[in-house]
N, C-alpha and C positions, 0 to 999 in steps of 0.2 A: 807309504809304509810297505816295505817288501816282506815276503813271507817265506820262511824256511820250513823244512819238514824233517822230522825225525820219527823213527818208529816209536820211541818212548821218550817222554819228558819226565825227568825226576826233579821234583821241587825240593830244594834243601840240600846243603852240602855239609850237614853234621854227621854224627856217627851213623844215622840211618841211611842218609843219602850216599855216603861213601860205600857203605855195605851194599846198597842197591846197585851201584856201578859195578862192583866186583861180581855180584851174582849175574847181572845181565851179560857181561862180557865172558863169563865162564859157562853159564848154563844156557844162554840164548845168544850165542856169538854172532848170529846172522842179523841181529837187530841193532840198528843205530840208536844212539841215545845222547842226550845232553842233560846236564845238571844245571838248573837255574838257582842261583843263590842270591838272596836279597842283600846280604852283607858283603863287605869288601874282602873277606877271607873265609876259608873253610873252618870247620870245627864246631859250629853251632853253639850249644850250651858251654862247651869247654873253651871256646874263644870269647864268648860274651861275658861270662862271669869272671871277675878279676878281684874279688874281695879276699881279704887275708885268710889263708888256710884252705881255700877252695879245694875240694877233694871229692872223690866218689863216696857214695853212701852204701855201696855194695862192692863185693870183691871183683877184681879185674879178671878173674878166671871165668866169670859169667858175664861181666859187662863187656869183656873183650869179644872180638869176632870169633866165630867158630873156625874160620879158615886161617887165622893169624895168631899164633900163640903169644900170650903175654909172658915176657921173660924177665921182667924186673923183679927185684927181691920183695918189694912191698905189694901186698895184695890190695890194700886200701891205698890207692894212689892219689897224688896231688893233681890238681888241674893241669898244670903245664906238662906233666908226664903223660896224661891222657891225651892232651892236644897233640903232643909229639907222636904218640902212637897212631892217632887217626890220620895225621898229616903224612907220616911215613907210609902208612897203608895206601893212601891215595897216590903218593909219588911212586912207590915201588911197583904198583900195578898200572900206572899210566892213567889212573882215573882223574887226576887233577887236570889233564889235558881236555877233559870233557866239560869242565866247569866254566860257567859264565857268571861272573860276579856282578853285584849291584843290579840284579834283575829281580825286582819285586813283583811277583805275579798278582794280577788284579782280577782278571776274569778268565773263565774257561767255558767254552760253548761247544756242545756236542752236536754233530750233524749225523743222523742215521744214514742219510743218502750217501754221504762221503765216508762214513765209518771213521771219523776222526774228530779230535778235539782241536779247537782253535784257542790258543792260549795267548793272552795279551799281558805283557809285563811293562812296568816302568823300568827302562834300561838307563844306563849312564848318559845316553845321548837322546833320550826321549822314548816314546812308546815302541815296543818291539812285539811283533806278532810271529808266533811259531806254531805250526800244526804238528799233531802226533796222532798215532793210532791208539796209544795207551798212555794214560796219565798216572804217575805214581807220586803221591804226596808224601814226602819225607821231611816235613817242615816242623815236626815237633807238636807240642800240645799247649804251648803258652805263648803269650804276646811278648815278643822280643823288645817291643818299643817301650813297654812300661810294666812294672810290677804292681801288685795290689798294695795300696796304702790307704787305710781308713782316714776319714776326715777327723783329725784330732783337734778338739777345741783348744784355742790358744796357740796353735803351732806357729803362727806368724809372730808371736811375741818372744819365742825362744831365741836367746842371744847366740847360741852355739851353732854347730853344724848338724843338719838332719840329712841322713844318707840312707838310700835304699840299696841293698846289696847288688841288685841287678844293674845299678849305674854307679859303681864305686869310683870316686875320684882318686886317681893315682897319686895326687899330691896331698892327700889328706894326712895330716900329722896328728896322731892321737897320743904321742909319747907323753907320759906323765899326766895324762888327763883322765877325768872321770867319764866313763862310757856307759850308757844304758842301751842294751840290745833288747828291743821289743820283739817277743816271739819265743816259741819253744820247739820249733821244728828243726829239720836237718841243717838249715843255714845257720840258725841261732846257735846250736850246740857246736857247730864248727867255728863260728866267729869268736865265741866267748873265750875259750882257752888260748886261741891264737892271739887275740888282741890283748889278753891279760899279760902277755910276755913283755909288752911295752907300755901299756896304760898304767895309770896310778891304780885304778880299780875298774872292773867291768861287772855290771849288774845285768843279769838276764831277767827281764821283767815279763812274766807270763800270766795270761788270764787263767789258764788251766794247764796242768802238767801233761807231758807226753811220755810214752814209754821210751826209755833210753837204755841201750845195751852196749856194753864194752866188748871189744874184740881186738885181738892182736893185729897190728898193721901188717905183719908178715905171716904168711901161712907156712909153718915149718915143714909140714908134710909135702906141700908143693915144692918148696925149695930143695928138700931132700930128693924127691922124685926127679927133679930136673938135673940133679947132679949125677943120677944113676941111669937115666933114660933119655932118648932123643926128645927134644923140646916138644914136638907135636904129640908124642905119646904121653909125656908127663902132663902136658896141658889138658889133653882129653880126659885123663883119669881125674885130675883135680877138678875140672869143670863138672864132671858128673858127680863127683863126691859132694861138691858144694850145691849142685842142683838138687840132689836127693835129700841132703840135709835140710835145705830150705823148704822143700815140699813137705817133709816130715814135720818140721816145726810149724808151718802154716796150718797143716791139717790138725795137728795137736791143739793149736790155739783156737781153732774153730770148734773142735769137739769138746775140749776141756779148758775153756777160757779161764776159769778161776784158778786152776792148777798152774797154768802158764803165767798168769798174772802174779801169783804168789812167788813163783820162781824168779821172774824178772825183777820184781821189787826187792826180793831177798838178795839178789846180786848187787843191786844198788846199795842196799843197807850194808852189805859186806865191804863195799868200797868206802862208804862215807862214815861208818861207825854207828853205834847205838844212840849217840846223842843228837844226830842230825835228824831234822824233821822230814823224814822220807815220806810220811803219810801226806803231808801238805804239799811238798814240792815235786815229788816223783811218783805219785799214785793217781793215774788218770781215772776219770769217771767212766770211760768206755772200756771195752774188752780189747785185748791185744789183736792187732791186725784189722780192727775196724778202721784204723788209720795206719799209715806206714810207720814202722818202728824207726827210731833214730839211732844211728850207729856212731859210737865214739871210739876211735882207734887208741889202743894202749891206755884206756881210761883217762885220757888227757883232760876231759871236763872235770871228772871227779878229783883228779890230782890238783887242778887249779882251785877247786872249791876248798879242798883240805888245806892248801897253802895260803888261803885267804886273799888271793889275787883276784878272785871273782866270787860272786854270790848269786843266789836265786831269790827273787821276790815274786810271790804269787798274789796278785791283786789286780784290780781294774784301774784304768786311767780315768781320772776325772777331767784333767786338763793339762796342757803344757803350760809352763810358766817361763819367765825370762831365764831362770837359773836351773830348770830341770822339769820334773814331772810331778804333779800333785796326784795322789792316789785317792781312790774312793774311801779307803780306810782312814784317811786323814793325814797320813804320812806324806813325805815328799822325798824324791830321789834327786840329789844334785847331779847335774850332768853338764859336761862341756861338749859332748858329742852324743847324739841319739841315732841309733841304727834301727830302721824300721824293717826288721826281718819278718814281715807280715804276710809273705806268701806271693804266689804267682797269680796272674790273670789268665785263666784258661782261654784258649783260642782254637776253634775247630778249623782245621785245614787252612790256616793263615787267613781266615775270613775272605777267601776267594769267592767271588760271585759266580756260581755255577748255573748253567742253563742246558736244557736238552731240547733240541729242535725248536728253539725259540722260547720255550717256557722256563721261567725261573724255577730253581730248585730250592726248596726249604729243607735243609738237612735234618732239622729237628723232627720232621714228619717221616723220616726214613727209619729203616731198621738196619742195624749193623750186621754184616754177614761175615762170619768166621773171624771177627775182630779186625777186619781190614777193608771190606767193601760195603756198599750201601744199596739197599733195595731199589731196583729200577734205574740205577745209574750205571751205564755201560762203560766198560774198559777204564775203570777208575778204582784205584786202591790207595790205601794210606797205611803208614807204618805207625803203630801205636803199641808200646811195650807193656810189660806186666806191671801191675801195682804191687804185687807181692814178691817180685823177683827182679832180676836185672832187665833193663829195657831191651838190651841187644839180643837176649834169648828169643824174644818174640819177633824182633825186627829181622833177624836172620831167617826165621821160618817164613815170615811174610814175603821176604824177597824170593825165597825158593818157590813159594806158591805162585807168585806173580809170573815167574819164569815158566812154571808148569802151564799156566793159562795161556801164555804167549805161544808156547810150543804146541799146545793142543789146538789152538786156532790155526796155526800154520799147517799142522798135520791134516786137519779136517777141511781146510780151504775156506774157513769162516773168519770173519773180521770182527765179530762182536761177542762179548761175554757179559751177560747181565744177570745179577742175582734177582730171582723172582720168588716171592712168597707163595707157597702152594696153598691149596684150599684148606689144608689142615688148620684147625683153630690154633691161635697163638696169643698168649697174653703178654702185653708190654711190660718190660722191666727197665729200671734205670741203666744207662750206658755203663756206669761204674757203681759198684756196690761198696762205696767208701764214704765215710762221714767227715773227712777233712774239709775245712772251710773253703779252700780253693776249689774243691770239687763241687760241693753243694751249691756254691754261688753260681755255677755255670751250667748245671745239668739241664736246665730247661732249653738251652741252645743246642744240646747234643742229640744225636739219634738215640733211639731206644734199642734195647736188645730184647730178644724173645725169651720164651721159657723152654725152648727145645733147640736141638741141633738143626741146622748149622747157624742159627741166629743167636745162640747163647754163648757168652764168654765163660770159660771154666777156670781161667787163670791157672792153668796147669800145663807145664812144659811137656811132660810125658804124653798127655792126651793130645796136645797140639801137634806133636811130632807124628803121631799115628794119623791124625786127621789131615794135616797140611802137607806132610811129606809123602804119605802113603795112601791116604784116603782118596775117594773118588772126587774128581773135579766136577762131576755132573749133578751133585746134590743141590737141588733148587737153583741151579745155574742154567740159564738159557744161552746156548750158543746159536748164533744166527748170522745173517748178513753175508751171504757167500761172496767170495772174491769174484768180481765180474770178469768175464772173458774179454779178450782183446777187442772182439767185434763190438761188444756192448759199449766199451769205453770209447771206441772210435765213433760209433753212432751218436753217442752223447756229445762228443766234441763237435761233430758236424751240425748238431741241432742247435748249438749255441750261436747266436748272431755275432757276426764279426764286429 
């Protein structure tokens, strides 16, 4: 097995990995890089998910890259449009030439003596070994191989089709059929109105309600600005408008949750009318932003409910039956197709097995540094977006910070950057302060965060700009491992037996 070397290995060619490629060749152009993608094409989430109506659940002026304006009319874009945007970005900037497809990374081993990672992946023709000085994980946060599906009693007896949105069969014909979508999250509220256009009826079966907010699919201010100003200027103004509004709304929800809850539920009631049981079907038990809000463009879910092409049932499943689902309340939902929109299975750094100088690394025992690195792990960063805002906002900042680290090491003649916890006391906190099921199921496998900077996540874009773009790179970061002079390298080579 031959070994290649690059300055940086990026793992993942989704929205984060393509952004990483752009930042590396723009801010650290002296560094060589390769992108290893486990799937046969780029796009990540936006290529994997193919279910009806797939779209963003946040606006494209913040989900889009900081360096490439979104110029389409719709702010809430469909999946194919987002995939095209990511693909065009890769092609226009030559990033696609750096991608190696069907390379599933399995192990990564750090050698302090060599100041490099050795990465082994399953390639299209067998194992592949590549070394790098810096490893940048941009592989997302969930398992692409499978989604989360509970064990439903009697599922094997159901006579129809059971489908998980993560593995949507393109030949599935649900025209004129009764469909039950299990779940109440972003995927469910997307599927229901879209499937209702062709199905006989679609029922959204939820164990408990989620906050649902309607928003126009087009941003009229953004479209007006774009007609008057250069695209980059209009994009920048719109981006900050939406960022500031999102920050204001999140802060208000945390400070005055009852007020925000009343407002959200009031808007739902305005859509569905006084006779609809909003209290049962659209009033969650938790406060706004304890879980992510669900966005419905142009009130499409509410319009479908009012038209009678879909409905919401709030109940628990007792068992699947040959003809549908039996509920704990005693009722039964007839179904020809059941869609289990029951969530994701979180996965930390693609479940790669990491080791440092021969010792295996347990990431759950580490602390997360600035939302991107891990205590005592050298030259390793990961891209993990916001839970209360668009993913790409944080991904862009992370890419910029990685380049700052790379450039600092070059300037100082050092090869290693390692986050180290100082002697100051620090209390552990969960990696994510979120009560969604897919998060709570996996948190024991994730690193902790601390209760102080730079080990605490603030989920605040403005603060992160100050910290990551302009703040010191030396805060609890150990730079070490000088670049050896030529004589030292030659002596080492002579000392190795032929």
